[in-house]
N, C-alpha and C positions, 0 to 999 in steps of 0.2 A: 841118289839123284832126286832132286826136288820135282814134285808134280804140280806145284802151285800154278804154273802157267797153263796147266791142262784142266784146272778146276772150272766147273761151270760158273757162270755169273752168279747163280743162286748160292753156290757154296762160298763165294767170295762176299756174300752179304749185299749184293746189289738188288734193289727193290724190283720185283718182277713187273710191277705196273710201269715203272720207269723204263725198263727195257722195251716193253710193248709200246709205250708212248713214243719212244725214240724211233722205233720202226715205222709207226704210223706217220710221224713227223717227216721221216725220210720219203715215204711214199707221197705224202701231201706235197712236199717240196718238189718232187718230180712230176707233179700234175696228175698223179694217179689217184684221183679223189675217191673213186668207188672202192679201190683196194684199201686205201687209207681208212675209209669209213669202217670197213670190216675189222681192221686192226684196232681202231678206237673202240669199237663195240666190245672186243675182247678185253681191252684195257678197263672198260667200265664194269665188266663182270668181276674183274680183280679188285678195282678201286672205285666203287660207285659214287664216292663222295669227293672225287678229285674233279674240280671244276674244269681243269684243262681238258680232260677227256670229253666232257660235254661240249665245250667250246669247239674243240677240234672236229668232233663228229658233226656238229651243226654246220660248221664252216664247209666241211666236205659236201654236205647236202646243198648248201647255198651255191657252191661252185659248180655243181652239176644241175643247177636250175630247180632244185626242190626246196623252195623257200618255205612252203607250208610245213614240210617235214622238219626243216631246220628250226622253224618257230616252235614246233612241238618239242623238239629235242632240247632247245634252250629252256623251255618251260619245265621239262622234267629235271633238267640240271639245276634249275633255280630251287627246286624242292629237295633233290637228292644231295646237293652239295652246299646246303645252307651254311652260312650266307654265300650267295653266288652273284655278286654284283655284276660281274662281266656277262653272265648269262642274261641277266635282266637288261643290260645295255644292248646286247645282241637282239633281244626281242624288241626293244625300242626301235632299233635301226630298221628291222623288217617292217614293223607297224608303220613307221614314218614313211618309208619308201613305198609302202602300199597305199599311202594317202589316208591312213587311219590316225589322224593327228591327235584326237582326243585320247584314244587308247595308247598311243605312243607317249603322250605326256604323262598318263597314269603309270606307264611302265617305268619311265625314267624317274618319276617321283618315288616309286617303290625303292629305288636305289638310295635315295636321300633319306629314307626312313630306317634304313638298316642301322643297327646299333654300331656296326663296325665302320660306318661312314666317317671318314676322316678328311683331312685337308687334301690329301692326294686324290681320294675318290671325288671330292668336290670339284677338283680341277678337271678330272676326266668327264664328269657329268656336264660341267660348264662347257668344255670343248665339244662334247657331243651335241649339246643344245645349239651352240654357235654354228656347227657344221651343217645343221639342218634347221634353218630359220623358219 
């Protein structure tokens, strides 16, 4: 009798960080942002260089009205997950929405300076600038 269906996800070679991310995503999708934030924190302990975790954690804090904490999380993510253009863009959005236009422009300019900046990223930056004139 085969026991493969009873093996843990880890035994099947599924990335633990991915499993945790999926659980956090599920909680986030259900609007359980505080619970999701706790799960994303665990994910970042497993995979601190995964930009998705930083973005998701920051978004949870934004959703519960903690923009300053989200801003700090995106900043930490932009360092830990280098390059982390989406974390920099998230910082840009918060700065812009807070009326800190000079700082916002500097943040979005940092994205353009990344060595990984390509045509796709240029479009994202351009769209972000247009969305916040």
